C-alpha positions in Angstrom: -2.3 0.5 -9.0 -4.2 1.1 -12.3 -6.8 3.3 -13.7 -6.6 6.2 -11.2 -9.4 8.7 -11.8 -9.2 12.1 -10.0 -12.1 14.5 -10.1 -11.7 18.1 -8.9 -15.0 19.0 -7.2 -14.0 22.5 -6.2 -10.7 24.5 -5.9 -10.2 22.8 -2.4 -11.8 19.4 -2.8 -11.3 16.4 -4.9 -12.2 12.7 -5.2 -10.2 9.8 -6.6 -10.9 6.2 -7.5 -7.9 3.9 -7.7 -8.1 0.2 -8.7 -5.5 -2.3 -7.7 -4.5 -6.0 -7.8 -2.0 -7.5 -5.4 0.2 -10.5 -5.9 1.7 -11.8 -2.7 3.6 -14.8 -1.6 4.8 -15.4 2.0 7.9 -17.4 2.8 10.0 -15.9 -0.1 13.6 -17.0 0.2 14.9 -15.9 -3.2 14.8 -17.2 -6.7 12.0 -17.1 -9.2 8.4 -17.3 -8.0 5.9 -18.6 -10.5 3.2 -16.2 -11.6 -0.1 -16.8 -10.1 -3.5 -15.2 -9.9 -3.9 -12.0 -7.8 -4.4 -12.4 -4.1 -6.7 -9.3 -3.9 -8.6 -7.1 -6.4 -10.4 -4.0 -5.3 -10.4 -0.2 -5.3 -10.0 2.8 -3.1 -12.5 5.7 -3.0 -10.6 8.7 -1.6 -11.5 12.3 -0.8 -9.0 15.1 -0.7 -9.0 18.6 0.6 -6.5 21.5 0.1 -5.3 23.1 3.4 -2.7 25.8 3.4 -1.8 25.1 -0.2 -1.2 21.3 0.4 -3.5 18.5 -0.7 -4.4 16.2 2.1 -6.1 12.8 2.2 -9.4 13.4 4.0 -10.9 9.9 3.8 -10.3 6.5 2.2 -12.8 3.7 1.7 -11.6 0.3 0.7 -13.8 -1.9 -1.5 -12.5 -5.5 -1.7 -14.8 -7.6 -3.9 -12.1 -10.3 -4.2 -9.7 -11.2 -1.3 -8.2 -14.7 -1.4 -5.7 -16.6 0.8 -2.0 -15.6 0.6 0.1 -18.4 -0.9 2.8 -19.7 1.3 6.0 -21.2 -0.1 6.9 -24.5 1.5 10.4 -26.0 2.0 10.2 -27.8 -1.3 11.2 -25.0 -3.5 9.6 -21.9 -5.2 6.3 -23.7 -6.0 5.7 -24.5 -2.4 6.1 -28.3 -2.9 
């Protein structure tokens, strides 16, 4: 998660935008996994409201402009070979 921007709209409401990139590999069995490109890149648009003194998540919208396949490691080692 990077570049989280929270904006207080009123004493009881707020919005936030949170950008993210995920790196994922299925079939991990230990050892080093080579770095690769992100699997997903996107952002969340959240709204919050304050109820009885606690801030609660009221809604979340996911924007996923890039979502690629998840790499799967094969039996041939950490590179999937």
